[in-house]
N, C-alpha and C positions, 0 to 999 in steps of 0.2 A: 809329805806320803805320799803312797805307791800308790793315787788314784782314788784314795776319801781321804777325802777334807773332815775340817774335825766338825762342823753343819754334819752331813754322815753324818761319823757314828754320832751322832746324842741324839742325828731321827733316827737312828739304828740301835739306839740302849733306851731310851723313850718307846721302843715295836717292846721291846725284850720285856722291861720290865712290866709296861702293859702284858705281855704274854704270862710271865710271874709267875705276876696279882690273879690271874682271870686261869691258874694251869686248873684248879679243879676242879671248877666250875664248867670248863670247856671242854673238860676228858668227860662229864656228870654230861653234857650231850651231846657229847660224841656218839656214848653209851647207846643213849637215847632211840637218836638218829639210825646210827646200826641195827635197833630192837625192827623200829620202825621200816627200812631195807627188809629186815626178815618176813614183815604181816605185809607188806605188798606182794615179795615174794607168795606168799601163802594163799593167803585170795586171789593171788590170782589164777595160781595151777586153783584155787575149788570150783571161782569161778569159767573156770577152761572144764569142770566135771557136768556145773549143772549147763553148762552151755551144748555139753554132751547125750544130754539128754534131752532137751530139747530139737538132738539135730535127729536125735532117734524117736520120736515122736514126730515129727512132721518127716521121717520119711514113710516110719507108719503107712499111719496117709496117706500118702504114696503112692504105695504096697498095697494101699488097697480100694484102689481107684481111683485117688482125687485127680486132678488134669488141670487142677489150674494154676499159671504158671507163676502165681504169688508163693504156693506150698515154693515148686522145685527153688524158685530164691533163697528166700530165706531155708531154707534147706542147704546151698554153697554158702550165701554168707553165712549163716550158724558155723558150718565144717571150718570153714576159713576162719572165722574165730577162735574158734575149737585151738586152732592150731596157731596163729599168732595169741591165745592165753598162755599157750603151752607151751610156748619155746619165750618167752616175756615172762615167768613164771618161771626156768630153769635158766632163762640168766640171768635176771635176778634177786636164785639162791645166791650159785654160785657166785657173783658179789657181796652177800652180802659174806658169806664165804671164804673170800680173801679178804677184807674190812677185817675180823672176824680174830682173823691170823695176823693181821697187818698189827692191831691197835690190842695185842691180850698181853701185851708190859703196858704198853698203861693203866692197862685195867686194872692189869693187880697190885698196877701202883695206886691208884684211884682207895684200890679199897682199902689196902694197904694203909694209907692214909687215915679210911674216915676207924677203926679200930681200933 
């Protein structure tokens, strides 16, 4: 045999048998995981919106005459958080889109098996 012994083939067959038995459950779990990726991205963008409103409130406080150094620190920290959350949300939603496209065929097959 070229590179594979009978023991290796038996182990590989055991792996494929296990995958075959659990295929439907694995596809359902995968679909749930892909939906979770969407939710994480969505809530990251939503959180960025909430942080933006907080940054705006602190900014207005500073414009109103606040000289506390902590207010300026909050403004910079929250603004940085907004940028990070927006970038993370966009990256996560792009990952969701790629996963959904990549595994669309499996999802269709799983739905066809349920019908």
